[in-house]
N, C-alpha and C positions, 0 to 999 in steps of 0.2 A: 796968428793964423791957426797954429796948432790947437789953441784953445777953442776957436770957433769950429774947427773940424770935429773935435771931440764932442762938443755940445750938439752939433748937427747929427752925428752918428748916434748919440744917446737918444736924441729925440726921435730919429727914424726907427730905432729898435723898439722904443715904447709904442710908436704907432703900429708897427708890425705886430707886436704882441697883442695890442688892443683889437686889431683886425682879425687875428687868429681866434681870439676869445669870442669876438662877435660872430664869426662864422660857426664856431662850435655851438654857441647858444642858439643860433638860427636852425642848425641841423637838429638839435635836440627837440626844439619846438615843433619842427616839421614832422619828426618821427612820432612825437606824442599825438599830434593831430591826425595822422594817417593810420595809426595802428588800430585794427578792428577790436570791438568790445564784446564781452560775453553777455550772458543773460542778466547778470546783476552787477558785474564789475569789469573794469578794463583788464584785458589780458596783459601779462608782464612782457616786457621787451625781451628779445633774445639776448641771452648773456653774451659776453665778449667772445667766449669760445664756442657759441652755438652756431649752427649753420645759418646762412643768410640767403636771400633771393628765393628761388623756387623751393629749395629744401625747407626754408623756414616756414613758408605757407603750408607745405605738406604736413609739417609737424603740428601747426595750429589746427588744420582740418582733422587730423587724427585725434587731437585732444577734444574737439567738438563731438566727434563720433562716439568717443568714450563716454562723454557726458550724456548723450542721447540714449546710449545703451543702459546707463544707470537709471535714467528717467523711465524707460520702458520696463525695466525690472521692478522699479518701485510701483508702477501701475499694476503689474501682474500680481505683486504681493497684496495690494489693496483689493483687487478683484477676488483673489483667493480668500481673503478675510471676509469679504461680503458674502461669498458663497457659504462659508462656514456659519456665519450669523443667520443666513436665510434657512439653512438646514436645521439649526437649533430652534428657530421660530416655528418651523413646520412640525418639528417633534413636539414642541410645547403645545401646539394646537391639537395634535393627535392625542397626547396625554390628557389634555384638558377635556376633550370629548369623552374619553374613557372614564375619567373621574366623574364627569357630570352624569353619565349613564349609570355608573355603579352607585353613585349617591342617590339617584332617582330610584333605583331598584331596592337598595338596602335601607334607604332612609337615613344614611349616616351623615354627620356634619362634615363638610369639606374643610380641610385645613386652609388657612388664608394664604394664597399664593401672591405673586407680585400683581400689581394693579391691572395690567393689561390682561393677564390670564384670568383674574377674578371677574373682570367685565365680560370676557368671553363665556365663562362658565355660567354666569348669571343670565346671559342672553339665551344660551342653549337650554338652560333649565326652564326659563320662562316660556320658550317655544314649546317644550314638552308639556308643560302645564296647560297651555292654551289649546293643545291638540286633543283634549279629552282622553288622555291616557289613564289618569288616575281618578278623576271625577268628571261628572258631566257639567255642561255649561247651559245655563238657562236661556231658552230661545223664545221669541215672541209668538211665532206661528210655525205650522208644519212646513211652510215653504222655506224657512230659514235653515232647516236641517240639511246637512251635506251627506248624501248617501254614500255608502261604500260600493265599489265594484268587487266582484269575487272572481277567483281564477284557480285553475289547476295547472298541471304541467303543460297541457296542450291547448286549453281554451281560456278565454276571458268572457265573463258574463257581465254585460254593461247595460246601464239604463239609458244613457244618452246615445241614441242610435241615429236619429235623423232619418233621411230618406235613402242614404247610401250604405250606412253601417248596419250590422246585424246584431240581434240580441245575444247571440253566441258566435264567437269567431276566434280564429287564431290571431294573436297580436302581430299584425302585418308590419307596422312601423318599427324600424330598428331600435329607436330610442326607447319605446315602450317595452319591446321584447327584452332588451338589455337591462332595463330597469328591474323588471320582475325576476330575471335570471340572477341579477346581482343580489337582490333581496333573499332569494332562496339560498344562494351560495354563502351569503353572510350568516344566515341562520344555521346552515350545516357546519360552518366553521366554528360557531359558538357551541353547537351540540357536540362536536368532536374535539373540543378543547381539552387536552390532557389534564390541565389544572383543575377542571371542574368535573371530572369523571373518574371512576375507579379504574384500576389497570385492566380489569376484565370486561369493560363495557364494549358492546358491539359498535362498530362504526356506522354512522347514519349516512344514507345516500339519498339522492333525489327521488328514488322509488319509494322512500318512506313519507314523502310529502303528500298530504291528503288534499288540502285546499287552503286558500288564503283569501283575505279581504284587504282592501286598501282604499284610501281616499286621499285626495290632495286638496288642501285648503290654501288659497292663493297667498294669504298673509302669514302662513305658519310653516307648511311643509307637507310631506307625505307620511302617513301613518300606515304601517303594515302589521297585520296579525296573521301569523303563519302556524298551521297545525300539522304536526307530524305523528306518525305511529309511535306508540310508546313501547316499552319493553315487554308488557304483558297485555292480555286481552282487556279491553275497555280502558286501557291507559293511553294517554296522549301527551305529547310535548307541544307546548305552545310558546312561540317567541313573538314578542312585540318589538318592532323596529320603528325607528323614526328618522326621516331624512329632512333636517331643517334647512332645506335649500343649500346643502353643502354635503360633505361626506356622510355616509349613512352611519348611524350610531345605534348601539344596542340599548334598549330601554328596560326590558324585562324578560326573564326566562321562567317558565312555570312548568310544573309537572302536574297533570290533571288526571284524576282517577274517577271515571264515570260509572264504575261497576254498580254502585248503589244509588244512582240518580234516577229516581222514578219520575215518569212523566204522566200527569193526569190529563188525558185528552177529553175536553168538554165539548159536546155537540148539542146545540139547541135544535129542536125538530118539531115540525107539525106536518102530519101526513107524509107525503113524498116517500112512500114505501119502497118503490123501485130504486130510487136513488140511495136509500138507506141500505138496501140489499147489496148494491154495488159497492157502497162505502165499506160495509162489513167484510166483503171479499178482500178488499185492499188491506183493511185493518188486520184481518187474520194472517195474511201473508207477511206483512211488514212488521207488525207489532207483536204478534203472538209467536209466529214461527221463527222470525229472524232476530228481533230485538229482545223480547222477553222481559222488558222493564217498563211496562206501560199499564196504566189503569184507565178505563173508559167510563166516562160519566155522560149519560144521555138524559137531557132535560126535555120532556115531551109536553107539548101544549094541547089541551083538549082530550077527548076520548075517542074521536073518530079515527079508525084504523090503528088504534093503540094495541089491539091484540096481535095484529100482523107484525108490528114492530117488536113486541115482546117475544113473539115466536122466532123471529130472526135471531134475536139475542140468545135465546135459550138453545136454539140449534147450534149456533157457533160455540156456545159454552160447552155443550156435550161433545161436539165433534173435535174440538181442540183442547178439551179439559181446561177451560179458561174460566176463572171465577172472579177475576179482578175487574168487576164492572159494577156500576151503580145506575139504577133507573129511577128518575124523579119525574112524577107527573104533576103538572100545574094546570089549573083551570084558567079560563080567560083567553083573550086573543094573543096571537104569537107576538113576542117581543124578544128579539135576539139579545139585546143588552140585559134584560131581566133574566133570561135563561142562563146566560154565561155567568152572571153575578150570583144567581142562586147556586149553580153548580160549583163555583169556586168556594163559596162560603160553607157549602155542605160538608166539605172535607174536614174530618176530625183528627187526622193523624198529624205527624210532624210537618214542618214546612215542605211543601211539594212544588215541583215545577209544573206550571199550567201551560197547556197548549190549547188556545181557543181556536176551534176548527168548525168548518161548515160541512154539511153532508155531501156537497158537490166538490170536495177537495180530494185530490190523490197525492199521496206523499210516499217517499221511499224510506227505507230504514236508515240510509245515510243522512237524510234530513233530520231524523230524530237526534242523531249525534250532533249535528250542526246546531240544533235547538239547545242542547245541553251546553255546548261549548261557548255559546254566545250570550249566556245569561249568568248572572251572579247575584245572589240575594243582597239587597241593600246597595247595589252598585250598578247593575247593568240589566237592561231589558232588550229583547230581540224582536224587531219588526221586519220579517223577511218580505221581499217583494216576490210574489209568485208569478209563474208563467201562465197566462190565461189563454186557453185554447179557443180558436175560431170555430165557427160552425162547420162540422165535418161534411155536412151536405153540400156546402159551397166549395170547401177545399178539395174534396174528392168527387165533385160532381161529374167530372169527365171520366172517372174510373167506373169499372163494372160494379164494384161494391166498396163500401167503406171498410178499411182494414181494422183488425182488432185494436182495442184500446191501447195496449202496450206499444203497438207500432205507431199510434197517433201521437204519442207523447215525445215529440221531437222538437227541440228548441230551434226554430227557424223563423225567418221573417214571414214566410207564407203560411205558417201553421198557428201563429199566436203572437202575443206581445207581453212585455213586462207590465204587470198591473200596478203601476206606481201610484195610482190614485186610490188604491185600496189599503186599508190599515186593519182589516178584520182578523187576519191570521197573525197571531202573536204568541211568543213564548215569554213568560215572566213568572217569577216566584210568587206564591200566594201571599207571602208577607208584604211584598211590594205592592201587590194589587189591593190588599186591605188598607195599607198605609196611605196609598194615593187617593183612596176614597171610592174605588170601584167604578162601575158604570153609572151614567145618569139614567135613573129608572123612569124619568118623566118622558123619555124618548120612546115613542111607540112605533111598531112596524119595522120597516126596512131602512137601514142607513142612518148615519149620523152619530150613533153611539160609539163607534170605533174611533172616529176622528176626535171626538171629545176626550176619550181616554188617552189617545196618543198625545194630544196637546197638553194634558196634565203632566205626562212624563217629560215633555219638552220643557215645561216650566219648572221642573224639579232639578235636583242635582244628580240624578241618575244618568248614566250613559245610555243613549238610545242607539242601538246598532241597526242600521237600515241598509240592506243589501239584497240584490237579486240572488235567488237560490235555485240551483238546478234540479233539486229533488222535490219541488212543491208545485203542483199544477192545479189550476181551476178548470174543471171540466165544463165544456159548453152545455148550456141548457137554455131553452127558450125562456126569456125573461118577460114577465107580465108586470106592468106597473099599474097598481090598483088605484082607483079613484079616491080611496080613503086617505091616500098620502097627502101630506102638506105640499104646497107648491115647490118648496125647496127640495123636499125628498123626491117628488115626482120628477123634477128636473134632473137630479142626480141619477135616478133610476133610468131615465131615457138616455142620458149620456152613456151610462154603463151598457145599455142595450145596444146602442149604435157601435160602441167600441168592440162589442163581443162578436159581431157577425163575420167580418172578414178584414183582410188587409186593405190598405189604400188602393193598391192596384186591382185587387179582386173586386172591390166595390165599384171601381171605375168601369171595369168590364161589365158589371151588371147594369149600371146606369146607362152605358152606351151600347147595350146589347142589340138594340134595334138597328143602329147604324152599322154595327159589325155584321149583323145578319144580312142587311141590304148590300154591304160591300161583297160579302161572300156570294150572294146570288148573282151580282153583276159579273164577278170573276168567273162563275160557273157558266154564265151565258156566253161570255167571250170565248171561253174554252170550247164550248159546244159549237159556236159559229165557225171557229177556225177549223174544226174537224170536218164540218160539212162543206 
């Protein structure tokens, strides 16, 4: 019995031990299955001496919060690194533009930068080349040329006016005003750069700005040419800026001395003594008394009234002590192209700046400097768009008297228009005129020769500057279209005649004047009947 009892106790003890071990194994498996996991691996079980229950879960939550804080700190560090890289890229872009502009000005070879910067510089450089900064671009017709607009500190002189805008106006739109102000400020910053000036140089201000021209080409950008007063008389500072649909960049800085730049004003003429007398009054004031660097060449056709014309020249010569003129007499019928061509080729001195002018043109001394500043032998010719005066008899018909000429020369929608279809008034160096082949002498009479010459320049590599000019006026005169003109010339003459008379609104008032008068009579009758 004792042996059986001992065996039974031993068996029971083994069973108890097995049950205990089984319970422990089940507890371990349960805890492993129920313990929460981290982002990438299972969290460790609380150690034997660690808190259990509520305290254990608080410890786990604190550990999660610490990991979240570390993750946020890592993101902040990455954002800071991205900001630094973005700032470095912006600085590289800025430096790339300066290097591109300096290379364009000085003609220096750029050192090879990293690929992205090299691509950027190549693009900016190509945009500058396309914008006719250094050389002209050949164009098929006169309609392909993109004209400039001109501006001062207060006004913009624009060709595209439509029915609501004015030929001269203040820049009303904020973006246009800010654009021009930024261009002037950028130019002043360059002029006052200490690295490019001597220690004693005077600071340039906006009051030194004389005028500027600009144009925008949709596929390239905006080109600006700004002129400032120089340090001495007849000296100027000119800056060329270009905005390639991005930050504005400096292209060129020039110092121009026009003290010795003589202009040969060539005027073809036949009869028209009264107009020539008026022209010489303007010439004496602007060219002789104010400018003093002008030669006059008059090419006269025929012999009728020639003595009166010579008398006007001689009287001006004596009164103003002026000897810088040439009088050439030609036989045959009047041909504007032939007269200008003969006058240009007659000059025997050094290369001279020519201004082809008509007897019914009024210009200021400021225009003469504009003529000098926008021409360069072998590189640039100037085709200004003049302001054409309407018929003063219509404009001032409701006044007691027509005001003096100087008071009529106001750039307004009611007084005239930009003569953008005319190419007769032009400034170009004699060498360029000779090299391009001069005028087509087969064209007789009025019109056509100026467009032909203009097209030849457009087909060349010279830069053609076309912009409205505030100091150049076409004075109104009655236009007669002769029967001897070809059909094409006669059509051009009649179109010019129609454009010359009055504005759109003024012509409308003339066309409907009978209806207007009938309306006024009815209103007067109504007023009279009410009184009775």
